[in-house]
Structures are given as C-alpha cells and as structure tokens.
MARBA-3410 file (N, C-alpha, C, O; in Angstrom, 1 decimal):
40
72.0,-42.7,12.2,71.7,-42.2,10.8,70.3,-42.7,10.4,69.8,-43.8,10.8 ~ 69.6,-41.9,9.7,68.3,-42.3,9.2,68.4,-42.8,7.7,68.8,-42.0,6.9 ~ 68.0,-44.0,7.5,68.1,-44.5,6.2,66.8,-44.2,5.4,65.7,-43.9,6.0 ~ 66.9,-44.1,4.1,65.7,-43.7,3.3,64.5,-44.7,3.6,63.4,-44.2,3.7 ~ 64.8,-46.0,3.6,63.7,-46.9,3.8,63.0,-46.7,5.1,61.8,-46.9,5.2
63.7,-46.3,6.2,63.1,-46.1,7.5,62.2,-44.9,7.4,61.2,-44.8,8.1 ~ 62.7,-43.8,6.7,61.9,-42.6,6.7,60.7,-42.8,5.8,59.6,-42.2,6.1 ~ 60.8,-43.5,4.8,59.6,-43.7,3.8,58.6,-44.7,4.4,57.4,-44.5,4.1 ~ 59.0,-45.7,5.1,58.1,-46.7,5.6,57.0,-46.1,6.4,55.8,-46.6,6.3 ~ 57.2,-45.1,7.2,56.2,-44.5,8.0,55.1,-43.9,7.1,53.9,-44.1,7.4
55.5,-43.2,6.1,54.6,-42.6,5.1,53.8,-43.7,4.3,52.6,-43.5,4.1 ~ 54.6,-44.7,3.9,53.9,-45.7,3.1,52.8,-46.4,3.9,51.8,-46.7,3.4 ~ 53.1,-46.7,5.2,52.2,-47.4,6.0,50.9,-46.5,6.3,49.9,-47.1,6.7 ~ 51.0,-45.2,6.1,49.8,-44.4,6.3,49.0,-44.2,5.1,47.9,-43.7,5.1 ~ 49.4,-44.7,3.9,48.7,-44.6,2.7,47.4,-45.5,2.8,47.4,-46.5,3.5
46.3,-45.0,2.1,45.1,-45.8,2.1,45.4,-47.2,1.4,46.2,-47.3,0.5 ~ 44.7,-48.2,1.9,44.9,-49.6,1.4,44.6,-49.7,0.0,45.2,-50.4,-0.8 ~ 43.6,-48.9,-0.5,43.2,-48.9,-1.9,44.3,-48.5,-2.8,44.5,-49.1,-3.9 ~ 45.1,-47.5,-2.4,46.2,-47.1,-3.2,47.4,-48.1,-3.2,48.0,-48.4,-4.2 ~ 47.7,-48.6,-2.0,48.8,-49.6,-1.9,48.5,-50.9,-2.7,49.4,-51.4,-3.3
47.3,-51.3,-2.7,46.9,-52.5,-3.4,46.6,-52.3,-4.8,46.0,-53.3,-5.5 ~ 46.8,-51.2,-5.4,46.5,-50.9,-6.8,47.3,-51.9,-7.7,48.4,-52.2,-7.5 ~ 46.6,-52.4,-8.7,47.2,-53.4,-9.6,48.3,-52.8,-10.6,49.0,-53.6,-11.2 ~ 48.3,-51.5,-10.8,49.3,-50.9,-11.7,49.7,-49.6,-11.2,49.1,-49.0,-10.3 ~ 50.8,-49.1,-11.8,51.3,-47.8,-11.4,50.3,-46.7,-11.7,50.2,-45.8,-10.9
49.7,-46.8,-12.8,48.7,-45.8,-13.2,47.5,-45.7,-12.2,47.1,-44.6,-11.7 ~ 47.1,-46.9,-11.7,46.0,-46.9,-10.8,46.5,-46.4,-9.4,45.8,-45.7,-8.7 ~ 47.7,-46.8,-9.1,48.3,-46.3,-7.8,48.3,-44.7,-7.8,47.9,-44.1,-6.8 ~ 48.8,-44.1,-8.9,48.9,-42.7,-9.0,47.5,-42.1,-8.9,47.3,-41.1,-8.2 ~ 46.5,-42.6,-9.6,45.2,-42.1,-9.6,44.6,-42.2,-8.1,44.0,-41.2,-7.7
44.8,-43.3,-7.5,44.2,-43.5,-6.1,44.9,-42.6,-5.1,44.3,-42.1,-4.2 ~ 46.2,-42.4,-5.3,47.0,-41.6,-4.4,46.6,-40.1,-4.6,46.4,-39.4,-3.6 ~ 46.4,-39.7,-5.9,45.9,-38.3,-6.1,44.6,-38.1,-5.4,44.3,-37.0,-4.8 ~ 43.7,-39.1,-5.5,42.4,-39.0,-4.9,42.5,-38.9,-3.4,41.8,-38.1,-2.7 ~ 43.3,-39.7,-2.8,43.5,-39.7,-1.3,44.1,-38.4,-0.8,43.7,-37.9,0.2
45.1,-37.9,-1.6,45.8,-36.6,-1.2,44.8,-35.5,-1.4,44.8,-34.5,-0.6 ~ 44.0,-35.5,-2.4,43.0,-34.5,-2.6,42.0,-34.4,-1.5,41.5,-33.3,-1.2 ~ 41.7,-35.5,-0.9,40.7,-35.5,0.2,41.3,-34.9,1.5,40.6,-34.6,2.4 ~ 42.6,-34.8,1.6,43.3,-34.3,2.8,43.2,-32.7,2.8,43.2,-32.1,3.8 ~ 43.1,-32.2,1.6,43.1,-30.7,1.5,41.7,-30.1,1.6,41.6,-28.9,1.5
END
C-alpha cells in the first residue's frame, strides 16, 4: 500500500528550498506560485 506521506514526500523534496524554508504560510504560497509559474 502507498501511504499519503510516502507519495507526498517525493514531491515535497523536489520543491525549491526558498519555498520550503518560507517563514510563513503566505510566503510559502507566494514562493510556490512563483516556482510553479517558472515551470510553465
């Protein structure tokens, strides 16, 4: 069986360090939006 945490960990580890280390949820969302926007 695949647990949620195992499925999500791979994606979390691929996130840019700037997003992961964000000091707040708002900053995380902003940095994640920026990182995902750069992929498209």
